[in-house]
N, C-alpha and C positions, 0 to 999 in steps of 0.2 A: 412202822410210825409209832405202834401203840406202844411198843418196846422203850422205843425211845426217847417218847413224851415219861413215860417211867423213870427213866434214867436222870432223866432232865428238871426232875421237880426239884422246889425251892430247897430242899434238904441235899442236892447235889450240883450245886451251882456250877464248881468248875466244872461240871459236865455240860449243863445249858452251855454254856461259854464256849466251851469242845466243839459241841455242835454248830455251836453259829457261826464260828473259825469255818468249819467245813462250807459254807453255802446254804445250809439246808434250810434254811427259812426260805430263802427267795426260789427256790425249786417247787418247794410246797406250795407256794401263790400263785409261780408259775403253773402248777398244775390246775389247782384253784378256777383257774382264766379260762380255762378248755370247760367243755360241758362236763359236769359230773358223771362217775357212768352210774353210781350208787350212792344215797345218802350216807349211809356208815362211811362210805368212804371222807364224806367230806364236811360229815361232823369231828370224823376225827383227825383229820388236818384241823377244824380249827380251832378244837382242845389241845391240841399241840402246839399250836401257833398261839396261844394264850399262856403256856406255860415257860414259851421261848422268850416273851416279854414280860416275865414277872420276876418279883425275885426282888428282894434287899442283900447288896445293892441293884440296882436297877441292872439290865445292860448296856452297855455302851450305844449309846445312838446309832453309828455308823456301822454296827453289827445285827440291828432289827430294821436299820432305813431299808425300803424295799428300792425305790424308785424316785 
C-alpha cells in the first residue's frame, strides 16, 4: 500500500487514475470497515486514500464514490 501511495502521488496523476480504475479504493475502505489489526495499517490506509482523492485535476467522482 505504501508503494502504491508513492506511485499515485500528485506528480503521477495518470498512475493515480490507473490505480483507481482497478478498484483499489473500494477494497481499502472494505478492509478498514473490519476491525483493524494494527494502527500502522489503518494510518497508512487513510494516508493512501487521501492521496487517491486529491490532485489537480481531481479524479472523476464515479471513481472515488464508495457507496
